[in-house]
C-alpha positions in Angstrom: 132.4 103.3 95.5 131.5 99.7 93.9 133.7 98.4 91.4 132.3 98.5 87.8 133.4 95.0 86.9 131.2 93.4 89.5 128.8 90.6 88.3 126.1 88.7 90.1 128.1 85.6 89.9 131.4 87.0 91.3 129.5 88.2 94.2 127.4 85.0 94.8 130.5 83.0 94.5 132.0 84.3 97.8 129.0 83.0 99.8 129.8 80.0 102.1 128.0 76.8 101.4 125.9 75.9 104.5 125.4 72.2 103.3 127.4 68.9 104.4 129.8 67.9 101.3 127.9 64.5 101.1 124.6 66.3 100.7 125.7 68.5 97.7 124.2 67.3 94.3 123.8 70.9 93.2 126.2 73.8 93.1 125.3 76.8 95.7 125.9 79.2 92.9 123.5 77.5 90.5 120.9 77.5 93.2 121.3 81.2 94.1 121.4 82.4 90.4 118.2 80.6 89.5 116.5 81.8 92.6 117.4 85.5 91.7 116.5 85.0 88.1 113.2 83.6 89.0 112.4 86.1 91.5 113.2 89.0 89.1 110.6 87.3 86.8 108.0 87.2 89.5 108.3 83.8 91.3 106.9 83.8 94.7 107.3 80.3 95.8 109.8 77.5 96.1 107.7 75.6 93.5 107.7 78.5 91.1 111.5 78.9 91.5 112.0 75.2 90.4 109.4 75.7 87.6 111.5 78.5 86.2 114.6 76.6 86.4 113.0 73.8 84.4 111.6 76.1 81.9 114.9 77.8 81.3 117.2 74.9 81.6 119.0 75.4 78.3 119.4 79.0 78.7 120.9 78.5 82.3 123.3 75.9 81.0 125.0 78.7 79.1 126.6 80.0 82.3 125.8 77.6 85.0 127.3 74.0 85.5 124.1 72.4 86.8 125.8 68.9 87.1 122.5 67.3 88.1 119.9 69.5 86.3 117.5 71.9 88.1 117.3 71.5 91.8 113.8 70.6 93.3 111.9 73.0 95.2 112.9 71.4 98.6 116.5 71.9 97.7 116.0 75.6 97.2 113.8 76.0 100.4 116.6 74.1 102.4 119.6 76.3 101.2 117.9 79.4 101.9 116.7 78.4 105.3 120.1 77.6 106.4 122.3 79.9 104.5 123.9 83.1 105.8 121.2 85.5 104.9 123.5 88.7 105.7 126.2 87.4 103.3 123.5 86.9 100.6 121.9 90.2 101.3 125.3 92.1 101.0 126.2 90.2 98.0 123.1 91.0 96.2 123.3 94.6 97.2 126.6 95.0 95.9 125.4 93.9 92.5 122.5 95.9 92.6 124.8 98.9 93.7 127.0 98.4 90.7 124.3 98.4 87.9 121.8 100.9 89.2 121.5 104.3 88.0 119.0 106.4 90.2 118.2 109.8 89.0 116.9 112.7 90.8 113.3 112.3 91.3 113.0 108.6 91.5 110.3 107.3 93.5 111.5 104.6 95.9 108.6 102.7 97.4 109.2 101.0 100.7 106.9 98.1 101.6 106.8 94.8 103.5 105.5 91.5 102.3 105.5 87.9 104.1 107.1 85.4 101.6 104.8 82.5 100.8 106.0 79.0 101.4 108.9 80.2 104.0 107.6 78.7 107.0 109.5 75.9 108.3 107.2 74.3 110.8 109.5 71.2 111.2 112.2 73.5 112.5 110.2 75.9 114.3 110.9 78.8 112.1 108.1 81.3 111.4 107.3 82.7 107.9 109.8 85.2 106.4 108.8 88.8 106.2 110.8 91.2 104.1 110.8 95.1 103.7 111.8 95.8 100.4 112.8 99.1 98.5 111.5 99.4 95.0 112.7 101.7 92.3 109.5 102.5 90.4 111.0 103.9 87.4 113.9 101.2 87.1 111.5 98.3 88.0 114.2 97.2 90.5 114.4 96.1 94.1 117.2 98.3 95.6 117.6 96.4 99.0 115.7 94.2 101.4 115.8 93.6 105.1 114.2 90.5 106.8 112.0 90.8 109.8 110.5 88.2 112.3 107.1 89.5 111.7 105.2 92.5 110.1 105.1 94.4 113.4 108.9 94.6 113.0 108.7 96.8 109.9 109.1 100.1 112.2 112.7 98.9 113.1 113.5 97.4 109.8 112.8 100.5 107.7 115.8 102.4 109.2 118.2 99.6 108.6 117.1 99.5 104.9 117.5 103.0 104.7 121.1 102.8 106.0 122.0 100.7 103.0 120.4 102.9 100.4 121.4 106.2 98.8 118.3 108.0 98.5 119.6 111.6 98.0 117.5 113.3 95.6 114.8 110.6 95.6 111.2 110.6 96.8 110.5 107.8 99.5 107.0 106.6 99.9 106.0 104.5 102.7 102.6 103.2 103.9 101.3 104.0 107.4 103.3 101.5 109.2 106.5 103.5 108.3 104.7 106.8 109.1 107.0 107.6 112.2 108.7 110.8 113.1 112.4 109.3 113.2 111.7 107.8 109.9 110.9 111.0 108.3 113.8 112.5 110.0 116.3 110.0 108.6 115.1 110.4 105.2 115.6 114.0 105.1 119.1 113.7 106.8 120.1 111.3 104.0 119.0 113.8 101.4 115.8 112.3 100.4 112.0 113.6 100.1 109.1 111.7 101.6 105.5 111.0 101.3 104.2 109.1 104.2 100.6 107.6 104.3 98.9 109.0 107.4 96.3 106.8 109.2 94.8 106.7 112.6 97.9 105.3 114.3 98.6 108.9 114.8 95.2 110.0 115.9 95.7 113.6 116.8 97.5 114.4 113.6 95.0 112.2 111.4 92.2 114.0 113.0 93.3 117.5 112.4 94.2 116.6 108.7 90.8 114.9 108.2 88.9 117.8 109.7 90.7 120.2 107.6 90.2 118.6 104.2 86.6 117.9 104.9 85.9 121.5 105.4 87.9 122.4 102.7 86.1 120.3 100.2 82.7 121.4 101.8 83.7 125.2 101.1 85.0 124.3 97.7 88.7 125.1 98.9 87.5 128.9 99.3 90.7 131.0 99.9 92.8 128.0 100.1 95.8 127.5 97.7 96.1 124.0 96.6 97.3 121.6 93.9 94.6 119.2 92.3 95.0 116.4 89.9 92.5 113.7 88.8 93.4 110.5 86.9 90.7 107.9 85.6 91.7 104.1 85.1 89.4 101.3 83.8 89.3 97.8 82.6 87.0 94.6 82.6 84.0 96.7 83.7 85.7 98.6 86.6 86.5 102.1 86.7 88.7 104.0 89.2 88.6 107.9 89.5 91.5 109.3 91.7 91.4 112.8 92.9 94.5 114.2 94.6 94.7 117.5 96.6 97.9 118.8 98.0 98.1 122.0 100.5 101.3 123.6 101.5 100.0 126.4 103.8 100.1 124.2 106.9 101.4 126.6 109.5 98.2 126.0 111.4 99.0 122.4 112.1 99.9 121.8 115.6 102.0 118.7 115.0 104.1 120.3 112.0 107.0 120.9 114.0 107.4 117.4 115.2 107.8 116.1 111.7 111.1 117.0 110.3 110.8 118.8 106.7 107.2 118.4 106.6 106.0 121.0 104.0 102.6 119.9 102.8 99.7 117.6 103.5 97.6 115.7 100.8 94.4 113.9 100.3 93.6 111.2 97.9 89.9 110.2 97.2 89.5 106.9 95.2 86.2 106.3 93.6 85.4 102.8 92.1 82.7 101.8 89.9 82.1 98.1 89.4 78.9 97.5 87.4 76.3 99.3 89.4 78.2 99.4 92.6 80.0 102.5 93.7 82.5 102.7 96.5 84.8 105.5 97.9 87.8 105.7 100.0 90.0 108.4 101.3 93.6 108.5 102.5 96.1 111.3 103.7 99.7 111.9 103.3 102.5 114.1 104.7 105.0 115.2 102.2 108.5 116.8 102.5 107.7 119.1 99.7 105.0 119.9 97.0 104.8 116.8 95.0 104.9 117.9 91.5 107.7 115.6 90.5 105.3 112.9 89.5 101.7 113.4 90.6 100.6 109.9 89.6 102.5 108.5 92.6 100.5 110.7 95.2 
C-alpha cells in the first residue's frame, strides 16, 4: 500500500542527478517538476516544456527554487537523456498510485507513441517510443514503459500491465497488442479486455470478417446481437459509428486459444466531408458483452 502523504516533489527528490556539479545551473527537482507539469498540460517537445516554464514562471516560483530562472529546452533534453529513467518512472508511478482512484468499469487505453524531439543523433540514440496506459474517465496517465522502437510494443505491454492494478477495469489495446498472452495476462490480473483485431491474426480475422459480412447481408436473422449508433459532427464533417456485438461465438474455431473470449464486435465508421463519403470497418474481441460504456467500443 502506498503511503497517503506521498507528494510529487518528495518522490522526485530521491532521484540522483546525472550531471557534473560544475554544470548545474538549475536544480534537478525544478527540471523534473516543470517537465511533468508541462506534459500534463499537453507539452510534447522540449521547446514546449521550456515555453510552458516561462509562461508559468511566477506560479512555479511559489514551490520551486529556480535559482537561474527557467531552464532552456536543451537543458531539459540533456537531463532526460542521461537520467536514470527507471528511477524517474518509479517515482512518477508512486505518486500516481497515491492520488488515483480507479473505479470498477474504468476504461484503460494502452497505446504507443514516439516522442517528438527525443532523437539524440549526436550520441547515436534513437527516438524514444513510449507505451502508455491512459485512464479515460480520470484523464490520467497511469504508467509508461519505454521501448527502443514501435515493434517492441508487444514485449512492453506485459511489463506495463505488471505495474498496474487493472482489477475490475476494461483494458483496450490496438491491433499491435492483440496477442493471446496479453489477453491471458489481463484476465489473470482481474481485468476485462477489448482487443482490436486486424490481419496480423489472419485466420481469426477472416472468420470474424466473413461472419459479420454475412450477418449484415441477412440483417442478423436469427442472430442475437447488441447494437448502438453514434453521430458526431463539426466543421462540415459528420461521422456515423455503428457498433455490433455478438456473444454467441461457439462456432469460432480459435475461441479456445484466447482466454476469456466471450464476444466479438464490429465497428463501421462512415465519414461525410462535404460531398465525399468514406467507410471503414474494424473488429474487436471482448472479454464480456461490452455494456459498461458502449461509446468506447
